[in-house]
N, C-alpha and C positions, 0 to 999 in steps of 0.2 A: 165628236160634236161638229156639226156642220157650221160653216161660217155664214151661211145664208139662212134666213128665217122669214116666216110670214107673220106679220104683227097681228093679223086678224084671226088666225086659226090656233088651236091648241098645239103645244109643242110635241105632244106625244102622237099626234095624228098627221104630222106634216109629210107630204110626199112632194118631192121636187121633180119638176119636168122642165124641159127646154123647148121654147117655141122655135119656129122655123128660122127666126132672125137671130137666135142664139141667146135670148134673154131667159133667165131662169124664172119660172112661175110656180105658184103653189098648185098642187094637184087637186085641191078641193075647191078653192074659191077663184083660182086662176088669176090672182093678183101677182104683180112682180114681187120677187123676194128682195129683202133688204139685207145688205151685207153687214154682218156683225163685226165690230172691231176686235182685234186680237187682244189688246191691252186696254182696259177701260179704267176710268177714274176709281171705280169701286175696288178693282183688284190692286191698284197702287196703294190706296188707303189701307186695304187689308194687309198687304205686305209690310207697310210701315207700322201698323198696330202690332202685328205678330213680332216684328223685330224689336219693338219697344218692350214687349213682355219677355222675350227670350234673351235679349242682350245682357241683363244682369246675371242670368243663369250661366251664360257662356263665359262671362268675365269671372264669375266665381269658380267655375271649373278650371279655368286657366291658372288662377291664383293658387288653387289647391294643388294642382299638378306641379307648379313651380316650387311650392313648399316641400313636396315630397322629394323633389330632385336635389334640394340643398343637402349639404353634408351635415349630418347630425353630430353633436358634440360627443366626445368619448365618455363612456360610463365608468368613471373611477371614483374612488372614495374621497379624493380631494375636492372634486366638483360637488359631491354630495354634501360635504361639510360646509362648503360655501353656500349651498342652497338651503341648508338647515335640515337635511334629511338624516335621520339616525342611521348609524352604520349597520344596525341589525336588519334593516329593511333591504339592504343591498345584498344580492347574492353574488358570490364570486364563483366563477366557473373555472 
């Protein structure tokens, strides 16, 4: 995408030319081209809005990964009795 554009012509038909004094002009209407800023206010608001929707998802992923990394309690019958699980449900390997 070019950083210069003609505000009067359609964006799909713009042809850029350079005058003899070095100024960029439109190939159709021969008006001087306007420089488009790299970062606009619209893009800043878009990034903030996208981050607002994606931040809870990223936080949830980090929390789930931290839970998987934690050490799990051992699977023994004493723990099952304390939790109220019948001994028949526990398989011994």
